[in-house]
N, C-alpha and C positions, 0 to 999 in steps of 0.2 A: 419160610411161607408169613406173608406178613398178616398179622391180626386184622380181620377183615371188617368186623363190627366197632363204627366208631359210636364212641358215647357223647350225644349232643345235650347238654344243659341249656334252660328256656334262657333266652338273652335277647333282651328285646333294651334298644337304645332309651326307650322312654323307661328310666329306672324306676317309674312311680310304677310303673303298667304291669301287670302279670296275663296282661292277654294282645295281642299282636294280630297283623291282619295284613296280609300278602297276597299276592298273585303269584302265576307262575311267571307272568314273564320276569317280576321282579325277581323270582328269586336264581332266575338260572343267568341273569344278569347281571348278580352279583359279583363284585371284583374281589373283594375281602373276606369269601368264606374260608372257615380253617375246616374244611372237612367235606369230601367229594360226596354230592350228589347222587352219583349213579351207584356207590358202593353202601353195602349196608350198613347202620346208623339204625342205635337204640336211643331211645327219645325220655326225657326224663318230664315233658307236659304228656297233654291232649291236641290232637289234629284232626280237624276238619278240613277235607275238598269238596269242594264243591267245581264241578264242570262245565262251564258256559258254553265252551266252543272244539271243536276237532277231535282227534281219537287218540287212544294212547291206552300208557299201561301200567301198572302201580302194582311193585311188591310188598305183601306186610305176612310177616313173620313164615317168607319161604313160599307163599302162597300169591301166585299172580292174577288180577283183577284188572280185566277189560274197563277200561273209559271212555265215555262218550258224552253229548251233551245232555244236561240231565243226571248224569252220577254223582254221586255222594259215597265218599270214603270217610270211614273215622276210624281213626288209630289213638289207641290206649296209651296210656304213660307206661313203660318198661316194654312195649312191643317192638320188633325190628322192624326197618321198612327201606323201602329203597324207592330212588326217583329212576324213571327214565328218560332220554333226550325224547319228550312226546312232541306232537302237533298238536298241542291241549293249551286251551285258556281257561282261566277261572280264579278261585278265591281260596285260601287256603287260613283258616283260623287257628290259632292256638292261642293256647290258655291252661295255665295251671290249677292246681286243686285249691291253692290260695283265692286264684277269683273267683271259683265257682263259692268257696265256703263263704268269701266274704259278700257275695250279690247273692246267692240262693238260700232259701232255707234247708234244714237236713234232707227231711224229705224229697225235695226238688233236686237236690245234689245227689242222693239215690237213685232216681229217676232217670236224673240226664245221663249217670253216669253208666246205666244200664245199656245205654246206644251204642257205646265204645266196647263194651264187652263182646270180645268176637266169640266166647262161648255161648251166648246166649240169643246171640244175633248176628248174619253175616256183617262184617265189615261196609260192606259195599251194596247201595240202595239205589235202585234206577228209578225215578222219578217220572212218571206222566206229564205231558204238557202240561195242563192246569197247575197242579202242583209244581213242576219247574219254575213257572213263571212266578206264582207266589212265594217260593222259597228264594229265588230270585233276586227279590222284591227286596227281601228283610234280608239279605245281605249285601246287598245295594247300600238300602238305608243307615248298615252297620258300617259300612266302608264311607258313607258320607262324615258319620257322625266320627270316627276315628281319624280320616285324612283331611278333613276340610274345617268342621265345624272346631273340634276340640277346645271345648272349653269346660268349664267346672262341673260342669252336669253330663259333659260326655260318657263319663265313664259310666255312671249310674245307667244312662238312656241303653247305653252299650250290654249292659247288664237285664236289661230287661227286654231288649230285642233277642237276646241270645237264649233267654227264658222262652219266648214264644216261640222261635227257630227249634230248641227242642223239640216242645211241645208239638208243635205241626208233624214234625218229623216222626214222633213218638206214636202220635195219631195214625199217620200214613203208614208205620209197620203194625198198627194194631189193627187197621182196616184188612189188609194181609194177611191177618190171623197170625202174627207175632205177637201175643200177647207178655205183660212182662209181670209188675210190680200185683198183679191182678192174683198171680200163680200163687199158689202155697208151697213154702218151702223157699222162696226165691233169696229170703235174708240168709237163710239157712246156708245156701248152695253158695253165696257170696262167701261165707265167714270159711266154708271146705274147700273152695277154690285158694283162697290166700293159703290156707293150711297146706295144702297141695303144693302149689308153685314154691314155698318156701324150703317144703320138708321131702319133696318126692325124691332126692337123693338119698336121702337117708332112709325111708321108710317108705315102702311100694302097698304096704298092708292096710287093707279097707278098715278093719278091727282098731289099728293104732289112731288113725284119724277119727273115729266113731267114739272111742275112749276120749278123746281130747275134747272133744261136742258133747262130750257125756250123755250120748242116744249110743244105739243098739247098729251093729254093721247093716241090720234090715232096713230101718231107718236112713240111711245114709243110701241103700243102693234107691230107697224110695224118693230120696232130693233128688239124685242124678236123672233115674228114670222120667222124673219129675217136671224139670228142667231142662233137659238135653237131649233126652229120649235115649240114653247109656245109663248101661251098668256104670258103677263104682268105680269097680277095676279096668273099664272101657276108659272112664273119666281121668283116672289115673294114669295109666298108659297114654290117653293123649296129651295130657300135660309134660309127662317124662318124655315124651317123644321129642316136643319143642325146645326140653334143655337141654337134651343132647345135642340137638341140633345146632344153637347157639355154642357149646362145646366146639362141636367141629368147625363152625365157621368163624370162632371168636380166638382161637388159640394155639399154640403149635404142640398141644399135647397130642400123644399117639394115640390110637385108638384103644391099648392095653389100656394105656393112665388114664383117661375116659371113661373105660367102662369103671374102674378103681370108684373114681372120684363121682360116677353115678351110681354107684352101691350095686355093681354086679360083681359078684365072685371070680367068672371068670371071663374075659374078652369072648369067648365064644359066645356066651351069653347075651352079650350085648350085641352081638350080630347078628342071631336068632332071632333079638327084638324087634331088632331096627330093621331087618330086613321084612320081617311080618307086619310092622306098620308105615313102612314106606315104600315097598318093593325094590330098595335098592341099599347095598352096603353102605357103612359109613365111609368108605375113602370113595364109594361112586357121589355120593350126597356132595362129600367137601369137593372133590374136584369139580361137578358141576355148579356149585355156586363161589367162585374165587374167580 
């Protein structure tokens, strides 16, 4: 069995730029790619797709999303995704943390990255006709600066346009009753999320994360219930399930070895946990995603 998750680093031929813009047509016509688009890949940058025509599908963290005109799909750093050979056209915007920090202030970076956090909001947004046209016009203007004008002002202009684009998307989601930074406990949730993503194999106890954050377990539950409407245990289980999926797809480890690595004393405990959270056995999930 080969390792299926390719590690993709940001690589822009414009060495001075931590931003890139391309199209689906350009991506699939490239002859010098060092990875397979239709296999799983884990990225070390942020990606925003906008579909301008056609229909298709894209997978983000093992969930399939249907795409059509007006679909926007956001993928955050370290997520796993894969392309399908779709009949879709549109833009793909790529950028790094460094780009955001350079052009956005700290508050705007925080708000922008909320749009890419799949635990707070769905990776997919479907725009209505007026919002689609406004958003497409913005990205067309970014494309013009990036591909045609390309003078000493272009990257600053792109930064400003990207800031407006994110604000527009932010507004649309707010109108759809998706509230972000106005929610109490959001920054605490982000802190908790980082801890759990890094340590869920080491500990699955709510009390351990509460101790690290110098708060009570009750407050941790309040944080997760407020932000994602799940208990702290449900949240930890969600993150742990995703991490186990990554091991199943990305390693040659046996299920017994994965159970040990992910902190389960017995492989039967992993089986029960995984089946409960995915309705599949680990072997069935691995087979379905190879």
